[in-house]
N, C-alpha and C positions, 0 to 999 in steps of 0.2 A: 263583695265577690269575691270566689275562689280559685284558690291560684293551681297550676295545672297542675297534680301529678307526675312526683320526677325521683326517679329512683336518686338517692344519693349511697355510693359506696362505701364505709367504710370497718378500718379496723379497733378491736379490744385490745387492747395490750395490758396484762395483768404485772402491775407495779409491786416491786421485791423490797423487801422490807419496813413497809409501814405494818401498821398495831391493827387492826384489823386489815379484811380483806380490800383491797377496794385495783379498779381498772378504770385507763387514761381510752376514750369513746375520742378515734382519729378518724379521722379524712383524710386517703393519701396523697400527693402530693400534695394537702395547702396549712392543715392547722390542723391542730386541739379543738375538740366544742366544747367536753368539759371530762367530770371522771366522774364517776364510782366509789361511794366508796358501803360497804356493807354494816350495819352497828342497829345492834336490838331488837334481830329482828324485823329491816323494814331497809330502804337501799337507799340512800344520799344524794342522787346528781349534784350536780351546783357543777354549768355554765362557766365558762373559760370567761368571756367576754366581759360580761359586769356580775359576776358573783354572781347569782341568781341561784336559791336552793329551792328540786323535786322534790319527792320524795317516794316510792313507790314498795308498791309487797314483794316485785319481781326483779332480779335483771333486767329478764327478756323485757319490760316493759318502764325499765326507767331505762336503757340508752331509746328502744319509741318517745322519751317526754323529752331526751335531750335533742331525738332529731327533731324530736316536732317545731321543741323551741328555736332548733336552728333557723328551720325554714321559714314560719313567719317570720322571727322574731331581727338575728341577725348576718341571715344572706345579702 
């Protein structure tokens, strides 16, 4: 069975002072679901709850991967 599609509002905040460009993905008024770091031509997303690592070729894909992981495993 598949879950009913649901819109999830998110904020993407760039973290300053990091060696590589880094973003934090947040569900407003709830929690951080993960961070994304760009390095070596790809984006590495790390989930906040379980520290699982997901790789993608674009920032948008990496954000979508984090949202999908959150919807399937952490919600």
